[in-house]
C-alpha positions in Angstrom: 11.6 80.3 41.9 10.1 77.1 42.1 9.8 73.9 39.9 6.5 74.4 39.5 6.5 77.7 39.0 8.9 77.1 35.8 6.6 74.7 35.2 3.8 77.1 34.6 5.9 79.6 32.7 7.2 76.8 30.4 3.7 75.1 29.9 1.9 78.9 28.8 5.2 79.8 26.8 4.8 76.6 24.7 0.7 77.2 24.2 1.3 80.7 22.8 4.2 79.7 20.5 1.7 76.4 19.3 4.7 74.1 20.0 4.2 70.7 21.7 5.5 71.0 25.3 8.7 68.8 24.2 9.7 71.1 22.0 10.1 73.9 24.6 13.1 72.8 26.6 15.4 74.1 29.1 18.8 75.4 28.3 21.7 72.5 29.2 19.4 69.8 28.8 21.4 66.4 27.1 19.3 65.5 24.4 19.8 65.0 20.6 19.4 68.5 18.7 15.6 69.2 17.7 15.3 69.7 14.5 11.4 71.2 13.8 10.8 74.7 15.4 11.7 75.0 19.1 12.3 77.2 21.7 14.9 77.0 24.4 14.1 78.6 28.1 17.1 79.8 30.1 16.5 81.0 33.3 20.0 83.3 34.5 20.6 86.9 37.1 18.7 86.1 40.0 18.8 89.0 41.8 17.2 90.2 44.9 15.2 93.3 44.2 15.2 94.7 47.8 15.8 93.3 51.2 13.6 90.5 52.5 10.7 91.7 54.2 10.2 89.9 58.1 7.0 89.8 59.1 5.4 88.4 62.8 3.1 85.5 62.0 1.3 85.2 65.6 3.0 82.3 66.7 5.8 82.9 69.1 9.4 82.5 68.1 8.3 81.8 64.1 8.7 85.1 61.9 7.4 84.8 57.8 10.6 85.8 55.4 8.9 87.6 52.5 11.7 87.8 49.5 11.5 90.2 46.6 13.3 88.7 43.6 13.9 89.5 40.2 15.6 86.8 37.4 16.0 87.1 33.8 14.4 84.0 31.5 16.1 84.0 27.8 13.9 82.8 25.0 15.4 81.7 21.9 13.3 79.9 19.3 14.8 78.5 16.3 12.8 77.4 13.2 13.0 74.4 11.3 15.3 74.9 8.2 14.0 75.2 4.7 10.5 77.2 6.3 9.5 80.5 5.9 9.1 81.0 9.3 10.7 84.4 10.9 11.6 83.5 14.6 11.4 87.6 15.6 7.9 87.5 14.2 7.0 84.2 16.3 8.7 86.1 19.4 7.2 89.4 19.2 3.8 87.6 19.1 5.0 86.2 22.0 5.5 88.9 23.7 1.9 90.7 22.7 0.5 87.4 24.2 1.6 87.7 27.4 -0.2 90.8 28.0 -3.5 89.0 27.9 -5.5 88.9 30.5 -6.2 85.4 31.0 -2.1 84.6 30.7 -1.2 87.6 33.7 -4.2 85.7 35.5 -2.4 82.7 35.1 1.4 84.1 36.1 -0.2 85.5 38.9 -2.3 83.2 40.5 1.5 81.0 40.4 3.1 84.0 42.0 4.8 85.4 38.9 4.7 88.9 37.4 6.3 90.2 34.0 8.1 92.8 35.2 9.8 93.8 31.5 11.1 92.6 28.3 14.2 93.8 26.1 13.6 94.1 22.1 13.9 90.9 20.2 17.2 90.2 18.7 17.6 88.3 15.5 20.4 86.0 15.7 19.7 84.1 12.4 22.7 81.6 11.0 23.6 80.2 7.9 23.6 76.6 8.2 25.7 74.6 5.4 26.5 77.2 3.4 23.2 77.0 1.7 20.2 77.8 3.9 19.1 80.2 6.7 17.6 79.1 10.3 16.1 82.1 11.6 16.6 82.1 15.2 15.5 85.2 17.8 15.9 85.8 21.2 14.4 87.9 24.0 15.2 88.7 27.6 12.0 88.7 30.1 12.4 90.2 33.8 10.2 88.0 36.1 9.4 88.8 39.9 8.5 86.3 42.2 8.3 86.6 45.8 9.2 83.2 47.4 8.2 82.7 51.2 10.0 81.2 54.1 9.0 80.4 58.0 12.2 80.7 60.5 11.4 79.4 63.6 13.5 81.6 65.5 13.1 80.5 68.8 12.0 83.0 71.9 13.0 83.6 75.0 11.0 81.3 77.6 12.8 82.4 80.9 15.2 84.8 81.9 17.2 85.5 85.0 19.0 88.1 86.1 20.9 89.1 89.7 23.3 91.7 90.2 24.0 95.1 91.2 24.2 98.4 89.5 26.8 99.9 91.8 24.1 102.5 93.3 23.5 99.4 95.9 20.3 98.9 94.0 19.8 95.3 93.9 18.5 93.3 90.8 16.5 90.6 90.5 14.6 89.9 87.7 12.6 86.4 86.5 10.4 86.2 83.6 8.9 83.5 81.8 
């Protein structure tokens, strides 16, 4: 998945959640803890769905490879402590809004398809023994199909000579 594709997903998630883009962060960033409601995105479990497809390009010696890949996107929502926001409701709304035609069209234009999602999991936690922070996460399976060109070269000249053993000489030249 390209950085541009990740940015498209990031911006769609921020828009649907109604969060500023700087409060939808990527996992493993070195940054101060956000105290307001925020979302965290983690891309993992990259896998090949089916073997890479090789198609001709019409250009001698150049092949086009089309990969069919999946990955899992984990999204977690952490609510601001002391509010009555429910992270499970927020994520469930996100999943419902990902089915909008306008959202699916934006993803499709970026070469991304949402294949499926798992159930929203409540991972709320008691903070400082006095207040709960509602937290939730969901795993979303995404398909993307990167393409690559491979310049394998081609055989320009072949020269064979020899004997078949039956007194039939071989003398082939090709360009």
